[in-house]
C-alpha positions as CSV (number, residue, x, y, z in Angstrom):
1,M,0.0,0.0,0.0
2,T,1.3,3.3,-1.0
3,T,0.6,6.5,1.0
4,G,2.0,9.2,-1.2
5,A,1.1,12.7,-0.3
6,H,-2.1,11.7,1.4
7,G,0.0,9.7,3.9
8,N,1.7,12.9,5.1
9,R,-1.6,14.8,5.7
10,P,-2.3,15.6,9.4
11,T,-5.0,13.6,11.0
12,R,-8.3,15.2,12.1
13,N,-7.1,15.3,15.7
14,Q,-3.9,17.0,14.7
15,Q,-5.8,19.5,12.7
16,R,-8.1,20.3,15.6
17,E,-5.1,20.7,18.0
18,A,-3.4,23.0,15.5
19,A,-6.6,25.0,15.1
20,R,-7.0,25.3,18.9
21,A,-3.3,26.4,19.2
22,K,-3.8,29.0,16.5
23,A,-6.9,30.3,18.1
24,K,-5.2,30.5,21.5
25,E,-2.3,32.3,19.9
26,L,-4.7,34.7,18.2
27,R,-6.6,35.4,21.4
28,E,-3.4,36.0,23.4
29,S,-2.1,38.4,20.7
30,T,-5.4,40.2,20.6
31,A,-5.4,40.5,24.4
32,K,-1.9,41.9,24.3
33,N,-2.8,44.5,21.6
34,D,-5.9,45.5,23.6
35,K,-3.9,45.9,26.7
36,R,-1.3,48.0,24.9
37,K,-4.1,50.2,23.4
38,K,-5.6,50.6,26.8
39,F,-2.3,51.7,28.4
40,A,-1.7,54.0,25.4
41,M,-5.2,55.6,25.8
42,Q,-4.7,56.0,29.5
43,G,-1.4,57.7,28.8
44,L,-3.0,60.0,26.3
45,I,-5.7,60.9,28.8
46,V,-3.2,61.6,31.5
47,L,-1.1,63.6,29.1
48,G,-4.1,65.6,28.0
49,A,-5.1,66.3,31.5
50,L,-1.6,67.6,32.3
51,V,-1.7,69.8,29.2
52,V,-5.1,71.2,30.2
53,A,-3.9,71.8,33.8
54,A,-0.8,73.5,32.5
55,I,-2.9,75.7,30.2
56,I,-5.1,76.7,33.1
57,A,-2.2,77.2,35.5
58,I,-0.3,79.5,33.2
59,P,-2.7,82.5,33.4
60,I,-3.2,81.8,37.1
61,T,0.5,81.9,37.7
62,Q,0.9,84.9,35.5
63,A,-1.8,86.7,37.5
64,A,-0.1,85.8,40.7
65,N,3.3,87.0,39.4
66,N,1.7,90.3,38.2
67,A,0.1,90.7,41.6
68,K,3.5,90.3,43.2
69,G,5.5,92.0,40.5
70,F,3.5,95.1,39.6
71,V,4.9,97.4,37.0
72,R,6.6,100.5,38.3
73,P,6.2,103.9,36.6
74,A,9.2,105.8,35.4
75,N,10.3,109.1,37.0
76,M,8.7,108.1,40.3
77,A,11.6,106.3,42.1
78,T,10.3,107.6,45.4
79,N,6.7,106.8,44.4
80,G,6.3,110.5,43.6
81,V,7.2,113.0,41.0
82,I,9.9,115.5,42.2
83,L,9.4,118.9,40.7
84,A,12.4,121.3,40.7
85,G,13.8,124.4,39.0
86,A,12.4,127.4,37.2
87,S,10.1,125.4,34.9
88,M,9.1,122.9,37.6
89,T,10.7,120.1,35.6
90,P,10.4,116.6,37.0
91,L,13.6,115.0,38.0
92,T,14.0,111.9,35.8
93,S,14.5,108.4,37.3
94,D,14.4,104.8,36.2
95,A,11.2,102.9,36.9
96,G,13.1,100.4,39.0
97,A,12.5,96.7,39.2
98,D,8.8,95.6,39.0
99,G,7.4,94.9,42.4
100,S,10.2,96.8,44.2
101,A,9.6,99.4,46.9
102,G,10.1,103.2,46.4
103,L,13.2,105.0,47.5
104,P,13.0,107.1,50.8
105,T,11.5,110.5,50.6
106,T,13.5,111.9,53.4
107,D,16.6,112.7,51.3
108,A,16.8,116.2,49.9
109,P,16.7,115.9,46.1
110,V,18.5,119.2,45.6
111,K,21.2,120.5,47.9
112,G,20.2,123.6,49.8
113,A,16.5,123.4,48.8
114,V,13.7,122.6,51.2
115,N,12.3,119.1,50.6
116,I,8.5,119.3,50.5
117,V,6.6,116.0,50.1
118,L,2.9,116.1,49.4
119,Y,0.7,112.9,49.7
120,E,-2.6,113.5,48.0
121,D,-5.7,111.7,46.7
122,Y,-7.5,113.2,43.7
123,L,-10.9,112.4,45.2
124,C,-10.0,114.1,48.5
125,P,-11.9,117.4,49.1
126,A,-9.3,118.5,51.6
127,C,-6.6,117.9,49.0
128,K,-8.4,120.2,46.6
129,A,-8.8,122.8,49.3
130,F,-5.1,122.6,50.0
131,D,-4.3,122.9,46.3
132,D,-6.6,125.8,45.7
133,T,-5.0,127.7,48.5
134,N,-1.3,126.7,48.2
135,A,-0.6,125.7,44.6
136,A,0.6,129.1,43.6
137,T,2.8,129.4,46.7
138,L,4.3,125.9,46.0
139,E,5.0,127.0,42.4
140,T,6.8,130.1,43.6
141,L,8.9,128.2,46.1
142,V,10.0,125.6,43.5
143,K,10.6,128.0,40.7
144,S,12.8,130.2,42.9
145,G,14.9,127.2,43.8
146,A,14.0,127.5,47.5
147,A,12.2,124.1,47.5
148,T,11.6,120.9,45.6
149,L,8.1,119.4,45.6
150,N,7.6,115.6,45.7
151,V,4.0,114.9,44.6
152,Q,2.8,111.5,45.7
153,P,-0.6,110.5,44.3
154,I,-2.2,107.7,46.4
155,G,-5.5,105.9,46.5
156,M,-6.8,106.2,50.1
157,L,-10.4,106.9,49.0
158,W,-10.7,104.1,46.5
159,Q,-13.9,102.8,48.2
160,K,-15.7,106.1,48.0
161,S,-16.5,106.2,44.3
162,A,-19.5,103.8,43.9
163,G,-17.3,100.8,43.1
164,T,-15.2,102.4,40.3
165,E,-12.0,102.8,42.4
166,Y,-11.6,106.4,41.0
167,S,-8.8,107.3,43.4
168,R,-6.7,104.4,42.2
169,R,-7.5,105.0,38.5
170,A,-6.7,108.7,38.8
171,A,-3.4,108.1,40.5
172,S,-2.6,105.4,37.9
173,A,-3.3,107.9,35.2
174,A,-1.0,110.4,36.8
175,A,1.7,107.8,36.8
176,C,1.1,107.2,33.1
177,V,1.7,110.9,32.6
178,A,4.9,110.8,34.7
179,T,6.2,107.9,32.7
180,F,5.4,109.0,29.1
181,S,4.9,112.8,29.3
182,P,6.6,114.0,32.6
183,N,6.8,117.6,31.7
184,N,3.0,117.7,31.7
185,F,2.6,116.2,35.2
186,W,2.0,119.4,37.2
187,G,-0.6,120.6,34.7
188,V,-2.4,117.3,34.8
189,N,-2.2,117.4,38.6
190,Q,-3.9,120.7,38.6
191,A,-6.5,119.5,36.1
192,F,-7.5,116.6,38.4
193,Y,-8.4,119.1,41.1
194,A,-10.2,121.5,38.7
195,N,-12.4,118.6,37.6
196,Q,-12.7,116.8,40.9
197,P,-15.8,114.6,41.3
198,A,-17.7,114.5,44.5
199,E,-17.1,111.7,47.0
200,G,-19.7,108.9,46.7
201,T,-20.1,109.4,43.0
202,A,-18.7,107.1,40.3
203,G,-16.1,109.7,39.4
204,L,-14.7,110.1,35.9
205,T,-14.5,107.2,33.5
206,D,-11.2,106.2,32.0
207,A,-12.3,107.9,28.8
208,Q,-13.0,111.1,30.7
209,I,-9.7,110.9,32.5
210,A,-8.0,110.5,29.1
211,E,-9.8,113.6,27.8
212,L,-8.9,115.5,31.0
213,V,-5.2,114.6,30.5
214,K,-5.4,115.5,26.8
215,G,-6.9,118.9,27.7
216,A,-3.9,119.5,30.0
217,G,-1.5,119.3,27.0
218,V,-0.7,115.6,26.9
219,A,-0.7,114.3,23.2
220,S,1.0,111.0,23.8
221,S,-0.9,107.9,22.6
222,D,1.1,105.9,25.1
223,V,-0.5,107.8,27.9
224,A,-4.0,107.2,26.6
225,S,-3.3,103.5,26.2
226,C,-1.8,103.3,29.7
227,I,-4.9,104.9,31.2
228,S,-7.3,102.6,29.4
229,S,-5.3,99.5,30.5
230,K,-5.0,100.8,34.1
231,T,-1.3,99.8,33.9
232,Y,-0.3,101.3,37.2
233,V,-3.3,100.5,39.4
234,P,-1.5,97.6,41.1
235,W,1.5,100.0,41.8
236,V,-0.9,102.6,43.3
237,K,-2.2,100.0,45.8
238,S,1.4,99.2,46.8
239,A,2.4,102.8,47.0
240,T,-0.6,103.7,49.1
241,D,0.1,100.9,51.6
242,A,3.8,101.9,51.7
243,A,2.9,105.5,52.4
244,L,0.3,104.7,55.1
245,N,2.5,102.1,56.8
246,G,5.6,104.3,56.6
247,P,6.3,108.0,56.3
248,M,2.7,109.3,56.6
249,T,1.9,107.5,59.8
250,A,5.4,108.0,61.2
251,A,5.3,111.8,60.6
252,A,1.7,112.0,62.0
253,K,2.8,110.1,65.2
254,A,5.8,112.3,65.6
255,A,3.6,115.4,65.3
256,G,1.1,114.1,67.8
257,A,-1.6,113.9,65.2
258,S,-4.4,111.4,65.6
259,G,-3.7,109.6,62.4
260,A,-2.5,109.9,58.8
261,G,-4.7,111.2,56.1
262,T,-4.6,113.3,52.9
263,P,-3.3,115.7,52.3
264,T,-0.1,115.0,54.3
265,V,2.6,117.6,53.8
266,L,6.1,116.9,55.0
267,V,8.7,119.7,55.1
268,N,12.2,118.3,55.5
269,G,10.6,115.2,57.0
270,Q,8.4,117.1,59.5
271,M,4.6,117.1,59.2
272,Y,3.0,120.4,58.4
273,T,0.2,120.9,61.0
274,G,-1.1,124.3,60.1
275,S,-4.3,125.2,58.3
276,I,-4.6,123.8,54.8
277,T,-6.7,126.8,53.7
278,D,-4.4,129.5,55.0
279,P,-1.7,130.5,52.5
280,K,0.4,132.1,55.3
């Protein structure tokens, strides 16, 4: 009996065993692939979550950094603009590192000149009364070389403008002028008092402040942009706290005053305690 090719053919049992082995191999391979896909998908999900978290965290971190590292205005190293000379020209100074404190106001900017430091709030009625009475006298003292005037706009009354924080916005606008158009600072300072809103009202809008500044001779588009973006409001908050927790309160305590308020006028570091409406 000859078997030939037929004799080498697997038996039915062998065929069944081979089929089972192949099926098992296929199942195991499929299970491994499914497992790899599952791990890959989980990895993508985790990676996606990390990316989303990072995207969310970036603006939060930036906001936190901005809160800590507020932008400082130029020409206000002491947190105020120092006016000196016959044309009441501001003394220039670098802005300083963002978030840094202002320099002391006790040092005399010009040798031989009386150092006058004025802390003011553009919403403060008493500040306007002081300015109405004494602006001309201060100008005379500065232009004659007898004194320098360090004008420090702060935002003590920020809660007294129907939620608009006018004091802070106005002081920020003054810092914009000091930075980009310093020679117009004193004129803008006077314009703020000439157009002072009443306490308890919303005050001027940013657009109205920009018009006020423009009317005082400022033509810089950088100033207008700075005002609308409220660039220096965070700095105003810091400068106000620094003034209240430092020279204003210290001078008031030394003079026996009940507390610090605006206007506060320091003459060579000593608090002026006379009438704010008596030019003598």
